[in-house]
C-alpha positions in Angstrom: 121.8 111.6 88.6 118.9 110.1 90.5 117.7 106.7 89.6 114.4 105.2 90.5 113.0 101.7 90.1 109.4 100.9 89.4 107.9 97.9 91.1 104.5 96.9 89.9 102.0 94.1 90.3 100.6 92.2 87.4 97.0 91.3 88.1 96.2 87.7 89.0 99.9 86.6 89.2 100.3 87.0 93.0 102.4 89.6 94.8 105.7 88.7 93.2 104.5 86.7 90.2 104.7 89.5 87.7 107.9 90.8 89.2 109.4 87.3 89.0 108.3 87.0 85.3 110.0 90.4 84.6 113.1 89.3 86.4 113.3 86.1 84.4 112.9 88.0 81.1 115.6 90.5 82.1 118.1 87.9 83.0 117.6 86.3 79.6 117.7 89.5 77.6 120.9 90.4 75.8 119.8 94.1 75.6 119.4 94.4 79.4 122.1 96.4 81.1 124.5 94.4 83.3 123.2 96.0 86.5 119.6 95.2 85.6 120.5 91.6 84.9 122.4 91.4 88.2 119.4 92.7 90.1 117.0 90.4 88.3 119.3 87.5 89.0 119.3 88.4 92.7 115.5 88.4 92.7 115.5 84.9 91.0 118.0 83.6 93.6 115.6 84.6 96.4 113.4 81.7 95.5 110.6 83.9 94.3 110.0 82.5 90.8 109.6 78.8 91.4 107.0 78.8 94.1 105.0 81.4 92.3 105.1 79.3 89.1 103.5 76.5 91.1 100.9 78.9 92.5 100.1 80.2 89.0 99.3 76.6 87.9 97.0 76.4 90.9 95.4 79.6 89.8 94.9 78.3 86.3 93.1 75.2 87.7 95.9 72.8 86.8 97.7 72.2 90.2 99.1 68.9 89.0 101.3 70.8 86.5 102.6 73.0 89.3 103.5 70.1 91.5 107.1 69.7 90.3 107.7 73.5 90.7 106.3 73.4 94.3 108.5 70.5 95.3 111.5 72.0 93.6 110.9 75.3 95.4 111.3 73.6 98.8 114.4 71.7 97.7 116.1 74.9 96.2 115.4 77.1 99.2 114.2 75.2 102.3 114.5 78.3 104.4 112.0 80.2 102.2 108.5 80.3 103.7 106.8 80.9 100.3 108.1 77.6 98.9 106.6 75.6 101.8 103.3 77.4 101.5 103.1 77.0 97.7 103.9 73.3 98.1 101.2 72.8 100.7 98.6 74.5 98.6 99.4 72.6 95.4 99.7 69.2 97.2 96.3 69.8 98.9 94.8 70.7 95.5 95.9 67.4 94.0 94.4 65.5 97.0 97.7 64.6 98.7 96.5 65.7 102.1 99.2 64.0 104.1 102.0 65.5 102.0 100.3 68.9 102.1 100.2 68.7 105.9 103.9 67.9 106.0 104.7 70.8 103.7 102.6 73.1 105.9 104.5 71.8 108.9 107.7 73.0 107.2 106.2 76.5 106.8 105.0 76.5 110.4 108.5 75.5 111.6 109.8 78.7 109.9 106.9 80.9 111.1 105.2 79.3 114.2 102.2 81.7 114.2 101.4 81.2 110.5 97.8 81.8 109.6 95.6 82.7 106.6 96.0 86.5 107.3 99.8 86.3 107.1 99.8 84.1 104.0 97.2 86.3 102.2 99.4 89.3 102.9 102.4 87.5 101.6 100.7 86.1 98.5 97.9 88.3 97.4 95.5 87.7 94.6 93.4 90.3 92.9 90.7 87.9 91.6 88.4 86.7 94.4 88.0 83.3 92.8 91.8 82.7 92.7 92.1 83.9 96.3 89.4 81.5 97.4 91.0 78.6 95.5 94.2 79.3 97.3 92.5 79.7 100.7 90.6 76.4 100.3 93.8 74.5 99.4 95.6 75.8 102.4 92.7 75.1 104.7 92.7 71.5 103.3 96.4 71.4 104.2 95.5 72.4 107.8 96.4 76.1 107.9 94.7 77.7 110.8 92.3 80.6 110.5 93.4 84.1 111.4 93.4 84.7 115.2 92.7 81.0 116.0 
C-alpha cells in the first residue's frame, strides 16, 4: 500500500505556520493515529511552532504579545536560525533595537551570509502588507539587503 502525505500552506501564516498549527492539533488529538502523532511531535520538536507563533503576533500587529514566544524560541533551540530571526523581528517591532541587533547577530553566527532574500525564502508571507512589516522589522534590526 502506498502512502502519501499532503503538505500545504495556510495563507498568511508563514511557510510553516499552518503546518505547525496542524502538528500541534494532531499531537493533542486522541483520534490521531500514533504514527501521525509521532510525526507531528517531531515537527514540534524542530522548533518550528514557537518562532512562528511570535511571527504571527507580529503579523497581527501585536508584536509585544509575541515577544515571550520569540525569546523562548531562542532558548529552546539556540541552533535554529528561525528562532533568532523571529526574535530579531519582534524585538525590532517593539523598539528594542539593541536587543534586536543582538538576536540578529545570533542568526548571522549560524548563517554568515544571511540577507533579506534568504529570510524571505525561509519565512514567506502571501500578504504583501505582512511581508513588508516583516521586512521593515528585520531592516530595523540590521539585516542587510540581498546582494549587499
